[in-house]
N, C-alpha and C positions, 0 to 999 in steps of 0.2 A: 741743462740736460747734459749728461755725460757724453764723452766721445764715443762714436759708434764703434762697436767691436762685433765681429761675426759671432752668430749663435748657430749651433747645429739645429737642423730642422726639427728634430724631435724635442730638443730642449725648448726651442721657441714655442712649439705647439703646446708643451706642458705648461709653460708660463702663461700663455694666452688662456688656457683652460682655467688656471688658478685665478687669473685676473678677472675672469668672468664667472667665477663660481659663487652662486648666490648663497651657498651654505658656508662659505669661508668667511672669516672675520675681515672687516674692512682693512685692517693692517696687513693681512696676508695678501689681499688683492693688490694693495698699493705696492707692497714689496715686489710682487711678481711684475707689476707694471714698471717699476723702477728698473728692474733688470732688463726688461724688454726695451725700455726707452734708451738704455745705454747702447743698444745695437741698432737703433733706428737710423736709416740713412739721413743725410742732411735734408731739411725741408726743401721742397722744390719751390718754384716761383709761386708766390702767394696768389691764390685765386680771387681773393677778396670776399669769399663766401664765409658764412657763419650759420649756425643753427642754434637758436635760443629756446627751442621747445622740444627737447629730447626727453622722452620718458625712460625710466630705468626700472630695475627690479623692485624699486620701492613703490611702484604702482603696477603697471603691467608692461613688460618689455622683455626681450631676450637678452638685454644688456645690463651689466652692472655699471655703476658710474665710471669705474676704471676702464672697462671695455668701451664704453661710449666715448670717453676721451680719446682712447687709442684709435678707434675707428674714425673719429672726427679728424684727428691728425693725419691719418692715412688717406682720408678723402681730400686733404688739402685745405681744411677749414682753418681760419684764423682764430675763431672763437666758438666755444660750445657751451651750451647752458642746459642744465637739468630743470625740468618742470614736471613734477609728479603730481598725480591726483591725490588731494587730501594729505599730502606728505611733504615735508621738507628734509626728510632723513637722508637723502642722497647728497645734500649740499656740501658737507665737509669733505667727503671723498671726491666729489666732482671737482672742487676747487684744487685739491691736492693733486688729483690725477692730471688735470689740465696743465698744472705747473710742471709735472714730471715730463710730459710730452712736448712742452714748449709752446702751448697755445693759451689764449685767454679763456678764463672760465667764469661763468655767471650762474646764479642759482635762483630758484623760485619754486612756486607750487601752483597748482591749478585747482580751483574750487567751483562749485555751482552755487549760485546765489539767487534769491528771489528778486524779481522786478515787478512790484505791485502795479506799476503804471501800465504794464503790458501783460496783465494776468491772464488774458484770454487769447494771447498770441504766442506762437512759437518764435523765439528770438534767435538763438544760435544753438539750441539744444533739440536734437531730433526726437528725444523721448518725452519731453515735458513742455507744456505751455507755462509762460510766466517765470521760467527758471533759465538762467543764463550761465554760461561758462565765463570765468575771468581768471586772470593770472595775477599773482603777486610776485614781482620780479625785483632783482637787485637788492636782495635782503642783506643788510649789514651783518657781518659775522657774529657780532655780540648780541644780536637780537633773534638769532635762530631759535633758541629755546623758548622765547616768548611766543613766537609764531607757532611752534610745535604745540605748546600748551593751548593756544587759541583754537587750533584745528583738531585737537585730540577728541573733544566731544562730537565733532562732525564725523570723524572716522568711526567712532563707536556706534553712532546712530546709523551710519551707512552699513556697517557690518551686521547690525540687527535686521535691517531691511533685506540685506543680501541673504541672510540665513532663511528668511521666510520665502524668498524667491527660489532659493536652492531646494527647499522642501517641495515647492510647486513643480519645479523642473524634475525633481526626482520622481514625483508621482506620475508625470507625463511619460517619463522614460519607462517606468515599470508597466504602465498601461500598454506600452508598445512592445513589451517583452524584453526590455533592456534593463540591465542592472542600474539601480539608482545611484545618486551621488550623496556623499556625506560632507556637510559643511566644514567640519574640522579637518578631516583628512584630505578631501579633494579640492576645497576652495581655499580655506585659510592655509592649508598645507603647501600650496604653491605660491603663497604671498609672503611678504616680509612684515606682516602685521605685528609680529612679536617685537619688531625693531622700529615701530612707528611708521611702517609702510601702509599705504592705502589698499583697500579691497574694493574692486570694481566689478561691474557686470562681466568684464572680460575674463576675470578669474573663474567666475561661474561658468561661462560659456566654454572656456578651455577644458573644464572638467566634463562638460557634456560632450564636447568634441572627442575627448579621450574615450568616453564610453562608446560612442558611435563607431569609432575606428576599431575599438576592441570587439565590438559585436559583429560588424560587417566586413572588416578588413579594408582593403583599398580598391581603387579602380571602379569598374562598373558595378561591382557588388555593393560598394558604398553608395553610389548614386541610386541604385535600385532600393537599397535599404532606407535611404532618406525619404524617397518618394512613398514607399509602402508604409513605413512606420510613422512618419511625421508629416507627410504631404508636402515635403520641401523638394521642389524641382528646379535646380539652378539652370541657367541658360548661358550661352555665350562663353566668354573667357572664364568665368567662375566654374562653369560646368567642366570645361577642359582641364582646369587645374585640379579639381576634385577627382576627376576620372584618371588622372595621371598616376599610375601605380608607383612610379619612381619619384614622386614629388616629395622632396625633403622638407618642404614647408607646409605640408598638408594640414597639420593641426592649426596653423595660423590662417590658412585659406578657409578651412571649414569654420573656424571661429567667426570670420567675417561674414560668411554665409548665414550662420546662426544668428548673428546680430541683426540681420535684416529679415530673417525668415522664422525665427523661433522666439527671440527675446520678448516680443510683445505678448506672447501667451502667458508669460510668468511675471511680467514687469509690474512692480508696485510703485506708485508715485511717491517720491520723497516728501517729507514734511518740512516745516520751517526750522526745526531743530537741526536737520541735516543740511538745509539750504537757507541760511539766515539771509535777511534782507541785504541787498547790495550795499546800501549806504553804510551799514554798520561794519561790513567787512572792509570797505574802502577806507573808512575812518581809522580802523585798526591798522591797516597796512601803512597808512601815512604816519600814524603815531610811532611806528618803529623805524621810520625812515626808508621804507620800501616803496616800490612803485606799483600801484594798482593799475591793471590794464584790462580793458574790455577786449574779449577775444572775438574778433569779427569772423563769421563763417561765410555769409552770403548765400544766395540761392544756389543749390547744388543741381548741376545738370548731369554730371557723371562723376561718381566717387572714384578717386585714384586707387583707393584701397579696397573698394567693393563693400565697405561696411556702412555706407549711407545710401539711402534711396534718393532718386531725383526728387527734390522737394523745394518749396519756397521758404525762405527764412526772412532776413531783415530788409532786403532790398526795397520792398514796397513802402516801408516807413522809416527808411534809414535816417533822414534828416531829423525827424522827431526823436528817434532813438539816440542819435549822437547828442542832441540837446539834453536829453535825460542823462546820458553818460557824463557829460560835462557838469551838469547840475549836481550830480551825486558825488562829484569830487574825484572822479577818475583822472589820472595824470597821463595815461597812454592808451593806445589801441594796438593790440597785437594781431597780426594777420599772417597768412601763409601764401606768398606769391604764386607757387605752383598750383594752388587750388582754386584760384580765381581768374576770371577773364580780364583782359586788358581794361574793359569798360568798368568792371567792378573795382579794380585796383585804382583806376583814375579817380573814381568817385570817392572812395575811402580816403585816398591821399589828400584830395581837395578838402574834404570835411575835417580831417585832422588838422590841416594847416589853418583853416578858417577858425577852428575852435581852440587852437593852441595845445593840441594833444601830441605827445611824443609818439613816434611810430616805431614799433618793435616787430622784427620779422622772425620767422621760425617755421619749421615744418615738423609736425608731431611725428615722433618715431615710436612705434610700438609693435612693429613686425619686421622680421628679417628681409622682407621684400622691399622695404622702404629705403631710399637712398638718403644718406646724410647730406648730400649736396643740395644746393639751391642755386643753380646756374643763373637764375633770374637776377641775382644780386651782382652779377658781373656787368650788367647793362648800365650805361651812363645815367639813365633816369632813376636808378635805384641807389645812387651814391649816398643819398641821405640815410638809407637803411644801413649801409656799411658804417657811416659815421655814428648813427645812433647805437649800434652794437658796441663800438669802442667807448662811446659815452657811458653805456651801461656798465662796461667793465670798470671804467674809472669811478663811476658812482659807487659801485659795490665795494671796490678796494679802498677808496679814500674815505668813504663814510664809515667803514669799519674801524678806521683809526681815529677819525675826527668827524663827529656827527654833523657839524655845520658845513662839511664838504659834500653833503648830500645834494644831488642835482636839483632837488625841489625844496631844500631846506630854507625856511624864511630867514635863517641866520646867515645864509651863504652870502659872502660879499658880492657875488655875481647875481643875486636874486632879482635885481631890478632890470637885468638885461633881457631882451626878447628871447624866447625859448630857442630859436634857431641859433642865436649867437652863443647861448650857454651850451647847447649841444655840440657846436663846433669846438668850443674850448675844451669840453670834456672829452671829445673824440681825440683831440691832440694830446691831452693828458693820458688817455688810455693807451695810445700808441707809444707813449714815452715810458711806460711802466716796464720793469723787469718782470716778464711773465713767469720766470722760474722761481720768483720769491713772492708768493701771494700775500704774505703779511706785511710786506715792506712797501710803503708808498713812495720811497725814493724822493727825488727832487720834485716829482709831479705834484705832490700835495701843496708844497709851498708856492711853486710856480702858478698853480691854479688859483689858490686863494689870494695871491698877490696880483692877479689879473694879467700875468705875462702871456697867457694863451689868447687873450682877447685883443692884443695889440696888432 
């Protein structure tokens, strides 16, 4: 990172706007970020925090990969990772952006997959039975295009279903005397689908939220309009946010409300083409040297973002589920410490250790209300999550140069070591990397493969 130099406030504001401009080219965003990075103050004392589950404009988020990296650096994170729905298109910008601001960068994507063994149960997906979320993480740079080709049909199928849901939503709005929405203009138009980005229900609901605000305005008028036209009556904190006429994040808060109070009226269940069987996706992820991870949700008591109802998910059958996860060939479990109780976290961590599954942490970011920080990672009992993040950094960087350096590669000279010892070695290698040079393995590659980090 260049030496810090002062930037005038207006110049810095303009550069931040460009770095986060979804309409700008990736190169323009990175150029703006590079100029901002030169004026960043020296990093403070490391917090030990990271976030490996940041959504960007390539699924649904207020942040470009460049801005996500900058905000992660400003939050004191050591590592930031992009994980977009049905898309790996953020990856190259994310890695380059993290290098510019001097933090570790990792990449991946999030998919929904079929779990036939649990076809009649909700697993970690509030919208569907027998369908689960998973992530593919630590994708080697040379295999990004293969992953994109694998998920392209999934994106197309989801867009087709979203178009049908958009038509249903439009009909409901018109019946309530509100202007309908158009799939191309209002849904695809706010996405990055033309550049390999995913289109999700959030894009659709954002379009609906825009129509509602346009029709009723803000404050009490909006609350009254929601109740009268759609029968949606928020309570508590959500009601207060929607009623606030000065709420700068109103569209996001309203979107969360619509996710729990409107989506089920237009939702259409996905099919197997959109949500292929978990085993086939896991096998593909492993074939390209990436790390397939089951995304643990756990029973929800109160949603931090207001977009999930209190509901039961995996906890009643979690041992059976983790046996299935291991049997399907998953290599890791991803979870979000701020979203779970101490009891849930203790159980998940025990099950991962018992079954030899890597633990990957992260907090999904898709709203400006969400913090990039994960202070739980500062606790001594979560030291393994800090190490696994650096191991993920090393895995992605080194396997991009040498495939047998993949953390789970059978050709890896360390493959016979227990997972905990391998993770410790990779964590040491990750911390030894020059973060400003993402394509350069430096000494870490040779030291790792020669076993120096295991001594």
